[in-house]
RODO-2510 file (C-alpha; in nm, 4 decimals, decimal comma):
residues 294
     n   res          X          Y          Z
     1     m    -2,9676     9,9063    17,5708
     2     p    -3,0359     9,4618    17,4766
     3     s    -2,8273     9,4009    17,1768
     4     g    -3,1197     9,2530    16,9960
     5     n    -3,3076     9,6152    16,9548
     6     l    -3,0000     9,7144    16,7821
     7     i    -3,0063     9,3937    16,5846
     8     d    -3,3441     9,4373    16,4614
     9     l    -3,3334     9,8220    16,3903
    10     r    -2,9825     9,7635    16,1813
    11     r    -3,2022     9,4606    15,9862
    12     r    -3,4993     9,7064    15,9503
    13     v    -3,2514     9,9972    15,7889
    14     r    -3,1102     9,7118    15,5238
    15     s    -3,4700     9,5946    15,4264
    16     v    -3,5625     9,9877    15,4006
    17     k    -3,2645    10,0618    15,1621
    18     n    -3,3433     9,7816    14,9617
    19     i    -3,6913     9,8545    14,9049
    20     h    -3,5596    10,2348    14,8377
    21     q    -3,3492    10,1382    14,5793
    22     i    -3,6239     9,9369    14,4145
    23     t    -3,8851    10,2379    14,4281
    24     r    -3,6200    10,4947    14,3136
    25     a    -3,5427    10,2383    13,9989
    26     m    -3,8966    10,2066    13,9451
    27     k    -3,9468    10,6090    13,9673
    28     f    -3,6800    10,6417    13,7163
    29     v    -3,8337    10,3781    13,4422
    30     s    -4,1517    10,5285    13,4705
    31     a    -4,0183    10,8780    13,4336
    32     s    -3,8728    10,7038    13,0776
    33     k    -4,1652    10,5243    12,9310
    34     l    -4,3806    10,8297    13,0808
    35     r    -4,1854    11,0421    12,8201
    36     r    -4,2704    10,7905    12,5218
    37     a    -4,6038    10,7814    12,6125
    38     q    -4,6516    11,1773    12,6271
    39     d    -4,5330    11,1926    12,2950
    40     r    -4,7589    10,9248    12,1443
    41     v    -5,0712    11,1072    12,3154
    42     f    -5,0081    11,4491    12,1758
    43     s    -4,9178    11,2803    11,8366
    44     a    -5,2409    11,0850    11,8780
    45     r    -5,4993    11,3819    11,9999
    46     p    -5,5004    11,6036    11,7161
    47     y    -5,6143    11,3225    11,4558
    48     a    -5,8435    11,1886    11,6870
    49     n    -6,0221    11,5100    11,7971
    50     r    -6,0111    11,6226    11,4190
    51     m    -6,1785    11,3123    11,3287
    52     l    -6,4482    11,3258    11,5868
    53     a    -6,5164    11,7031    11,5018
    54     v    -6,5649    11,5810    11,1263
    55     l    -6,7993    11,2868    11,2230
    56     n    -7,0168    11,5010    11,4542
    57     s    -7,0580    11,7618    11,1815
    58     l    -7,1529    11,4619    10,9164
    59     a    -7,3562    11,3007    11,1337
    60     t    -7,5753    11,6350    11,1812
    61     r    -7,5975    11,6543    10,7995
    62     v    -7,7704    11,3166    10,7130
    63     e    -8,0277    11,1090    10,8433
    64     s    -7,9889    10,8536    11,1215
    65     s    -8,0764    10,5753    10,8986
    66     s    -7,7693    10,6590    10,6681
    67     h    -7,5395    10,4092    10,8465
    68     p    -7,6126    10,1829    11,1513
    69     l    -7,3271    10,3433    11,3912
    70     l    -7,5198    10,6787    11,3364
    71     a    -7,8591    10,5104    11,4363
    72     e    -7,9922    10,6616    11,7867
    73     r    -8,1970    10,4218    11,9866
    74     d    -8,3786    10,4601    12,3026
    75     g    -8,3311    10,1026    12,3936
    76     e    -8,1418     9,9991    12,7527
    77     q    -7,8576     9,8090    12,6139
    78     i    -7,5252     9,9562    12,6968
    79     m    -7,1534     9,8242    12,7364
    80     l    -6,8851    10,0301    12,9480
    81     i    -6,5274     9,9773    12,8071
    82     v    -6,3408    10,0559    13,1253
    83     i    -5,9473    10,0744    13,0824
    84     t    -5,7182    10,0085    13,3853
    85     s    -5,3702     9,9212    13,4474
    86     d    -5,2155     9,5410    13,4393
    87     k    -4,9985     9,6347    13,7362
    88     g    -4,9993     9,8086    14,0390
    89     l    -4,7845    10,0559    14,2415
    90     c    -4,9755    10,3467    14,0651
    91     g    -5,1455    10,5512    14,3791
    92     a    -5,4913    10,5691    14,3223
    93     f    -5,4941    10,5413    13,9287
    94     n    -5,6914    10,2423    13,8854
    95     s    -5,8996    10,2879    14,2137
    96     n    -6,0199    10,6109    14,0815
    97     v    -6,1173    10,4738    13,7373
    98     i    -6,3052    10,1621    13,8817
    99     r    -6,5150    10,4165    14,1120
   100     g    -6,5687    10,6084    13,8346
   101     a    -6,7495    10,3431    13,6424
   102     a    -6,9240    10,2165    13,9476
   103     r    -7,0501    10,5544    14,0301
   104     y    -7,1791    10,5825    13,6565
   105     i    -7,3232    10,2081    13,6889
   106     e    -7,5393    10,3089    13,9826
   107     k    -7,6271    10,6300    13,8886
   108     d    -7,6903    10,6468    13,5098
   109     a    -7,7237    10,2408    13,4161
   110     v    -7,9802    10,1542    13,6808
   111     n    -8,2918     9,9186    13,5648
   112     r    -8,0562     9,8981    13,2392
   113     e    -7,9067     9,6140    13,0768
   114     l    -7,5549     9,6767    13,1131
   115     s    -7,2189     9,4442    13,0021
   116     l    -6,8542     9,5681    13,0270
   117     t    -6,5571     9,5201    12,8430
   118     m    -6,2497     9,5098    13,0315
   119     v    -5,8922     9,6673    12,9437
   120     g    -5,6379     9,6036    13,2035
   121     r    -5,5948     9,3084    13,4558
   122     k    -5,6833     9,5456    13,7830
   123     g    -5,9844     9,6691    13,6382
   124     y    -6,1019     9,2899    13,5515
   125     d    -5,9921     9,1582    13,8944
   126     w    -6,2134     9,3933    14,0941
   127     f    -6,5254     9,3687    13,8664
   128     k    -6,5183     8,9718    13,8184
   129     s    -6,6787     8,9656    14,1797
   130     r    -6,9501     9,1784    14,1083
   131     p    -7,2726     9,1446    13,9533
   132     w    -7,2125     9,3164    13,6537
   133     p    -7,1590     9,0853    13,3248
   134     i    -6,8078     9,1132    13,1792
   135     k    -6,8344     9,0240    12,8280
   136     h    -6,4974     9,0636    12,6848
   137     q    -6,1574     9,1170    12,8618
   138     y    -5,8068     9,2078    12,7541
   139     l    -5,5435     9,1570    12,9470
   140     n    -5,1858     9,2236    12,9905
   141     i    -5,1962     9,4450    12,6819
   142     m    -5,1410     9,8030    12,8380
   143     s    -4,7797     9,7626    12,9251
   144     r    -4,7288     9,8927    12,5488
   145     v    -5,0357    10,0036    12,3759
   146     d    -5,0761     9,8469    12,0164
   147     y    -5,3390     9,9721    11,7591
   148     q    -5,4370     9,6289    11,6872
   149     y    -5,6005     9,5650    12,0138
   150     a    -5,7882     9,9217    11,9728
   151     q    -5,9211     9,7532    11,6081
   152     e    -6,0231     9,4367    11,7638
   153     i    -6,1971     9,6355    12,0518
   154     g    -6,3779     9,8798    11,7756
   155     r    -6,4679     9,6074    11,5449
   156     t    -6,6570     9,4089    11,8148
   157     v    -6,8665     9,7083    11,9797
   158     s    -6,9221     9,8383    11,6341
   159     q    -7,0640     9,5175    11,5266
   160     y    -7,2585     9,4351    11,8408
   161     y    -7,3965     9,8173    11,7683
   162     a    -7,4819     9,7407    11,3790
   163     e    -7,6743     9,4452    11,5216
   164     s    -7,8960     9,6222    11,7490
   165     q    -7,7078     9,4199    12,0694
   166     l    -7,6197     9,7477    12,1762
   167     d    -7,7714    10,0862    12,1912
   168     a    -7,4854    10,2868    12,3643
   169     v    -7,1031    10,2054    12,4424
   170     y    -6,9116    10,4605    12,6592
   171     l    -6,5433    10,4859    12,7646
   172     v    -6,4246    10,4910    13,1006
   173     y    -6,0483    10,5985    13,1505
   174     n    -5,7872    10,8370    13,3047
   175     e    -5,7422    11,1044    13,0420
   176     f    -5,3682    11,2476    13,1032
   177     a    -5,3629    11,5674    13,2116
   178     s    -5,0026    11,6686    13,3809
   179     v    -4,7646    11,4365    13,5461
   180     t    -4,9333    11,4693    13,8827
   181     s    -5,3037    11,4895    13,7425
   182     q    -5,5085    11,2589    13,5802
   183     n    -5,9276    11,2948    13,4966
   184     v    -6,1371    11,0078    13,5297
   185     v    -6,3470    11,0612    13,1692
   186     v    -6,6760    10,9059    13,1176
   187     e    -6,7521    10,9797    12,7525
   188     p    -6,9988    10,8122    12,4839
   189     l    -6,8145    10,6224    12,1994
   190     l    -7,1592    10,5053    11,9868
   191     p    -7,3606    10,6270    11,8441
   192     i    -7,1807    10,9128    11,6869
   193     r    -7,2962    11,2294    11,8520
   194     r    -7,4794    11,5078    11,6338
   195     l    -7,3922    11,8814    11,6729
   196     e    -7,6466    12,1114    11,8389
   197     p    -7,7250    12,4311    11,6671
   198     a    -7,6171    12,7510    11,8187
   199     v    -7,9163    12,9095    11,7726
   200     e    -8,3070    12,8167    11,7374
   201     n    -8,3893    12,6913    11,3535
   202     e    -8,0123    12,7384    11,2810
   203     t    -7,9665    12,4925    10,9423
   204     f    -7,6601    12,3129    10,8708
   205     l    -7,5256    12,3425    10,5183
   206     d    -7,4641    11,9858    10,3383
   207     y    -7,1535    11,8515    10,1813
   208     i    -7,1066    11,7403     9,8100
   209     y    -6,9707    11,3784     9,8453
   210     e    -6,7072    11,2667     9,5777
   211     q    -6,8463    10,9169     9,6770
   212     p    -7,1687    10,8055     9,8248
   213     p    -7,2228    10,8425    10,1593
   214     a    -7,2875    10,5062    10,2671
   215     v    -6,8915    10,4213    10,1380
   216     i    -6,7372    10,7059    10,3096
   217     f    -6,9220    10,6407    10,6152
   218     d    -6,8540    10,2466    10,6030
   219     n    -6,4683    10,3187    10,5657
   220     l    -6,4847    10,6206    10,8173
   221     l    -6,7252    10,5306    11,1400
   222     p    -6,5097    10,2210    11,2174
   223     k    -6,2018    10,3739    11,1738
   224     h    -6,3254    10,6355    11,4055
   225     v    -6,4400    10,3946    11,6422
   226     e    -6,0964    10,2315    11,6676
   227     t    -5,9066    10,5570    11,6767
   228     q    -6,1060    10,6672    11,9943
   229     i    -6,0653    10,3825    12,1730
   230     f    -5,6695    10,3747    12,0786
   231     r    -5,6354    10,7253    12,2035
   232     a    -5,8243    10,6324    12,5242
   233     m    -5,5959    10,3363    12,5818
   234     l    -5,2717    10,5921    12,4851
   235     e    -5,4275    10,8499    12,7436
   236     s    -5,4544    10,5731    13,0118
   237     e    -5,1091    10,4406    12,9453
   238     a    -4,9420    10,8117    12,9834
   239     a    -5,1523    10,8329    13,3025
   240     e    -5,0852    10,5277    13,4390
   241     q    -4,6803    10,5997    13,4038
   242     g    -4,7288    10,9336    13,5363
   243     a    -4,9202    10,8066    13,8230
   244     r    -4,6537    10,5561    13,9098
   245     m    -4,3828    10,7934    13,8622
   246     t    -4,5603    11,0125    14,1636
   247     a    -4,6585    10,7178    14,3669
   248     m    -4,3003    10,5966    14,3230
   249     e    -4,1302    10,9182    14,3984
   250     a    -4,3225    10,9289    14,7445
   251     a    -4,2307    10,5685    14,8403
   252     t    -3,8713    10,6618    14,7787
   253     s    -3,9187    11,0019    14,9851
   254     n    -4,0882    10,8377    15,2389
   255     a    -3,8128    10,5242    15,2435
   256     e    -3,5724    10,7935    15,3076
   257     e    -3,7267    10,9692    15,5903
   258     m    -3,7297    10,6252    15,7760
   259     i    -3,3592    10,5334    15,6801
   260     d    -3,3285    10,8714    15,8536
   261     a    -3,5181    10,7949    16,1463
   262     v    -3,4272    10,4477    16,2405
   263     t    -3,0565    10,5354    16,2206
   264     l    -3,0907    10,8356    16,4549
   265     q    -3,2687    10,6166    16,6679
   266     i    -2,9796    10,3133    16,6151
   267     n    -2,7266    10,6270    16,6961
   268     r    -2,9120    10,7167    17,0073
   269     m    -2,9262    10,3906    17,1308
   270     r    -2,5719    10,3311    17,0762
   271     q    -2,4758    10,6665    17,2527
   272     a    -2,6842    10,5674    17,5581
   273     s    -2,4869    10,2427    17,5602
   274     i    -2,1537    10,3845    17,5346
   275     t    -2,2622    10,6566    17,8056
   276     t    -2,3668    10,3625    18,0214
   277     e    -2,0391    10,1705    18,0036
   278     i    -1,8753    10,4637    18,0704
   279     i    -2,0486    10,5277    18,3585
   280     e    -2,0020    10,1788    18,4834
   281     i    -1,5991    10,2089    18,4230
   282     v    -1,5722    10,5413    18,5980
   283     s    -1,7971    10,4349    18,8668
   284     g    -1,6028    10,0897    18,9026
   285     a    -1,2376    10,2807    18,9155
   286     n    -1,3988    10,5528    19,1990
   287     a    -1,4971    10,2296    19,4033
   288     l    -1,1656    10,0661    19,3244
   289     q    -0,9446    10,3705    19,4327
   290     e    -1,1719    10,4107    19,7569
   291     a    -1,0996    10,0598    19,8512
   292     r    -0,7929    10,1202    19,8167
   293     s    -0,7600    10,4118    20,0065
   294     k    -0,9108    10,2746    20,2979
***
């Protein structure tokens, strides 16, 4: 067997071992980041969900004209806030979000005036070459989610909505379900949804406000928008680390299998080479002995 093949295979083994070390290290790093991201998600969910329930209930009990963020309009101006990661090597994490956003646009946003706010570089890189306009992009902020970015995004979209530049705002992101499972979610952010009556002609009791409703709404509604965006970013961060850990674990296992397969091939080639050499030596010795006996 030519020695060149063995050299190439040994180089291949060394290369795969280097990749194996990298993917294994990335798996452990993602596992460490995932634990912190999970803690942040589990801490944010109860607050965000409770705030959403309270504001849904408040919105049901007041007129839509009580605050600009409660106004329900039938206009055609919508915005999608699409949250992806800034880095790759996380399996189908980004492609699932992008596919979910594109499916919503093609199905529910046809003949409507659409604009996009991109959070994360991967989504921005994909959508920037498409015909849908990107109004804002927030790049390189998903490695460590900070509330100030959610605040900035929330203030921007709230201002657009209050000034009637938008008629609806939706969040598109990966919701963290488990380490191996993420769910693509398209959920309305603005206007604040109203509760539907459980039975026909049901009436909702009103609240007694300690401050004028306008003051309460001015404080609560912008904070609610920021909180929901922040929660979605935290969900995406945890889902990204879970997806990356799973992808790197699969890559590490594949590298180990490849190393074993190539090593076995090298050993077989060496064994075949040694066997061939032994046969040649024995054949030569037999031929020499026969020549001497003659």
